[in-house]
Wavefront OBJ file of the C-alpha trace (Angstrom):
o trace
v -166.552 -57.956 59.969
v -164.107 -55.943 57.868
v -162.878 -52.556 59.089
v -164.929 -49.555 57.957
v -162.076 -48.015 56.000
v -161.342 -51.291 54.224
v -164.893 -51.273 52.865
v -164.410 -47.652 51.836
v -161.205 -48.618 50.016
v -162.903 -51.425 48.091
v -166.142 -49.604 47.280
v -164.970 -46.028 46.697
v -161.185 -45.682 46.479
v -160.458 -48.531 44.057
v -162.943 -47.336 41.387
v -161.725 -43.731 41.728
v -158.052 -44.693 41.354
v -158.802 -47.008 38.430
v -160.712 -44.281 36.622
v -158.011 -41.641 37.127
v -154.891 -43.691 36.362
v -156.405 -46.132 33.825
v -154.985 -49.242 35.501
v -155.237 -52.364 33.358
v -155.514 -54.869 36.206
v -156.357 -54.893 39.910
v -152.768 -55.566 41.012
v -151.677 -52.149 39.724
v -154.089 -50.282 41.999
v -152.200 -48.878 45.024
v -153.144 -50.028 48.505
v -151.832 -49.672 52.031
v -149.666 -52.595 53.107
v -148.745 -51.738 56.693
v -148.382 -48.947 59.220
v -145.314 -48.834 61.459
v -145.480 -46.835 64.700
v -142.094 -46.217 66.309
v -141.166 -44.570 69.611
v -137.512 -43.678 70.170
v -136.133 -43.341 73.707
v -133.168 -41.175 74.686
v -130.314 -43.059 76.339
v -130.177 -40.334 78.996
v -133.623 -41.169 80.373
v -134.177 -43.484 83.313
v -134.550 -47.217 82.723
v -138.330 -47.331 83.167
v -138.844 -44.763 80.369
v -138.825 -47.572 77.804
v -141.391 -49.573 79.791
v -143.672 -46.525 79.994
v -143.334 -45.897 76.246
v -144.091 -49.539 75.459
v -147.240 -49.425 77.614
v -148.451 -46.270 75.878
v -147.717 -47.729 72.447
v -149.621 -50.912 73.330
v -152.649 -48.828 74.366
v -152.506 -46.749 71.192
v -152.116 -49.632 68.736
v -153.684 -52.565 70.571
v -150.582 -54.646 69.901
v -147.548 -55.638 71.968
v -144.533 -53.552 70.881
v -141.200 -54.980 69.777
v -138.159 -53.500 71.541
v -135.658 -51.823 69.203
v -131.960 -52.176 70.095
v -128.860 -50.321 68.982
v -126.867 -52.135 66.297
v -123.633 -50.294 67.030
v -121.817 -48.654 69.912
v -121.594 -44.849 69.606
v -119.558 -43.222 72.341
v -120.698 -39.664 71.555
v -124.319 -40.655 72.187
v -123.488 -42.969 75.092
v -124.887 -45.920 73.159
v -123.789 -49.514 73.540
v -124.386 -52.257 71.014
v -127.588 -54.088 71.949
v -128.868 -51.272 74.192
v -132.685 -50.760 74.015
v -133.403 -47.476 72.228
v -137.119 -47.632 71.540
v -140.130 -49.748 70.660
v -142.286 -50.239 67.584
v -145.462 -51.885 66.365
v -146.254 -53.015 62.811
v -149.934 -53.126 61.877
v -151.390 -55.001 58.897
v -154.805 -55.860 57.464
v -157.790 -55.030 59.725
v -155.608 -53.736 62.586
v -153.965 -51.320 60.134
v -157.288 -49.980 58.854
v -158.704 -49.645 62.374
v -155.663 -47.681 63.544
v -155.734 -45.487 60.425
v -159.411 -44.753 61.089
v -158.764 -43.718 64.706
v -155.716 -41.711 63.645
v -157.537 -39.501 61.133
v -160.898 -39.324 62.916
v -159.908 -38.921 66.571
v -156.167 -38.338 67.118
v -154.905 -35.861 64.517
v -157.848 -33.445 64.918
v -156.841 -33.044 68.586
v -153.533 -31.425 67.638
v -153.706 -27.746 68.485
v -154.151 -25.510 65.416
v -154.009 -28.560 63.166
v -154.270 -27.608 59.488
v -153.230 -30.824 57.853
v -149.983 -32.730 57.293
v -147.386 -31.765 54.730
v -147.733 -33.611 51.395
v -143.963 -33.365 50.950
v -143.019 -36.163 53.329
v -143.182 -39.036 50.865
v -139.960 -40.977 50.384
v -140.020 -41.234 46.591
v -141.296 -44.828 46.686
v -144.899 -44.176 47.717
v -144.415 -44.339 51.488
v -145.294 -41.518 53.892
v -143.652 -40.812 57.282
v -144.585 -38.102 59.764
v -143.914 -37.344 63.410
v -146.202 -36.750 66.368
v -144.791 -34.829 69.317
v -147.229 -35.911 72.009
v -148.878 -39.297 72.639
v -151.786 -37.689 74.493
v -153.604 -36.850 71.240
v -154.756 -40.484 71.243
v -157.952 -40.939 73.296
v -156.644 -44.241 74.670
v -154.051 -42.383 76.778
v -155.211 -41.182 80.197
v -153.677 -37.801 80.966
v -153.437 -38.338 84.732
v -151.274 -41.427 84.198
v -148.703 -39.780 81.920
v -145.207 -39.487 83.407
v -143.533 -37.791 80.435
v -144.346 -36.538 76.946
v -143.424 -39.117 74.330
v -143.275 -38.526 70.583
v -143.420 -41.076 67.794
v -142.918 -41.571 64.064
v -145.640 -43.137 61.921
v -144.873 -44.652 58.520
v -147.606 -45.612 56.057
v -146.290 -48.152 53.553
v -148.136 -48.527 50.240
v -147.756 -50.460 46.994
v -147.848 -47.243 44.950
v -145.219 -47.006 42.219
v -144.543 -43.335 42.943
v -145.439 -40.527 45.325
v -148.177 -39.108 43.078
v -150.132 -42.368 43.176
v -149.626 -42.670 46.928
v -150.841 -39.089 47.387
v -154.066 -39.869 45.516
v -154.554 -43.043 47.546
v -154.154 -41.341 50.936
v -156.331 -38.381 49.952
v -159.150 -40.675 48.861
v -158.770 -42.584 52.146
v -159.417 -39.334 54.028
v -155.845 -38.678 55.164
v -155.606 -34.966 56.142
v -152.952 -33.602 53.804
v -152.583 -29.840 53.599
v -152.770 -28.023 50.291
v -149.433 -26.634 49.110
v -149.325 -23.871 46.532
v -146.914 -24.661 43.754
v -144.290 -22.023 42.948
v -143.317 -21.704 39.289
v -139.753 -22.519 38.281
v -139.431 -19.017 36.816
v -140.312 -17.468 40.181
v -137.763 -19.642 41.982
v -135.128 -18.806 39.354
v -135.824 -15.082 39.590
v -135.656 -15.137 43.374
v -132.335 -16.987 43.297
v -130.946 -14.524 40.745
v -132.001 -11.511 42.833
v -130.444 -13.090 45.922
v -127.180 -13.656 44.028
v -127.183 -10.051 42.788
v -127.763 -8.726 46.307
v -124.890 -10.865 47.641
v -122.602 -9.581 44.858
v -123.488 -5.960 45.633
v -122.822 -6.501 49.344
v -119.462 -8.107 48.560
v -118.534 -5.175 46.305
v -119.399 -2.655 49.014
v -117.330 -4.575 51.549
v -114.372 -4.695 49.148
v -114.643 -0.928 48.568
v -114.634 -0.297 52.317
v -111.561 -2.471 52.734
v -109.734 -0.607 49.948
v -110.623 2.767 51.489
v -109.381 1.593 54.881
v -106.112 0.329 53.383
v -105.629 3.623 51.492
v -106.239 5.646 54.667
v -103.770 3.451 56.538
v -101.088 3.982 53.872
v -101.618 7.760 53.914
v -101.422 7.805 57.709
v -98.167 5.826 57.550
v -96.713 8.293 55.023
v -97.626 11.287 57.226
v -96.108 9.561 60.240
v -92.905 8.895 58.282
v -92.662 12.530 57.174
v -93.127 13.724 60.757
v -90.428 11.386 61.984
v -88.009 12.620 59.288
v -88.487 16.296 60.245
v -87.748 15.518 63.867
l 1 2 3 4 5 6 7 8 9 10 11 12 13 14 15 16 17 18 19 20 21 22 23 24 25 26 27 28 29 30 31 32 33 34 35 36 37 38 39 40 41 42 43 44 45 46 47 48 49 50 51 52 53 54 55 56 57 58 59 60 61 62 63 64 65 66 67 68 69 70 71 72 73 74 75 76 77 78 79 80 81 82 83 84 85 86 87 88 89 90 91 92 93 94 95 96 97 98 99 100 101 102 103 104 105 106 107 108 109 110 111 112 113 114 115 116 117 118 119 120 121 122 123 124 125 126 127 128 129 130 131 132 133 134 135 136 137 138 139 140 141 142 143 144 145 146 147 148 149 150 151 152 153 154 155 156 157 158 159 160 161 162 163 164 165 166 167 168 169 170 171 172 173 174 175 176 177 178 179 180 181 182 183 184 185 186 187 188 189 190 191 192 193 194 195 196 197 198 199 200 201 202 203 204 205 206 207 208 209 210 211 212 213 214 215 216 217 218 219 220 221 222 223 224 225 226 227 228 229 230 231
């Protein structure tokens, strides 16, 4: 049996995207390719922190994580080449749709004061990445077994040719993206101009104060010189 959201994609999303963007063939219609869930681990944590993160990630995704290792040695971060620095899982096909379904229906709504994710986190190539600060939003995680709070990054990779197409795809799939009010270019330009004017006025006032201080210092020096000459 295919995942529920896959059926939604085929029956509802594909026709909607085709109608809006006038695609000529089915291969042009954007689709999700994979979802990558990554947990990074600080080098300062104890050794079993990575094992705990990997267990949590396995519960959340239903897949065994791959351990990520440092490619270079960085002394400032106390990193050695080949040192484990995190774990990740890549989900495709039905596993991807099932995770996406649980993410939008059960996990994200549990974030306190959640009002949607920013639509400005696309990478310019139709892929979307966002961060989650706490693994406990996933119902699979038992709170009484948590040793530490662990965040993660989630990347949704699509075949969209640009961010606009990817945005339409994710919205139609039910992804909770917040509405962002567009600000006109004129408004941005005017605000920048007013800010520049204010900075110029402040600089002029500061210069005037400096000149007054220098003038007062010169006058004081002249008076001191006159007093010294009389003595």
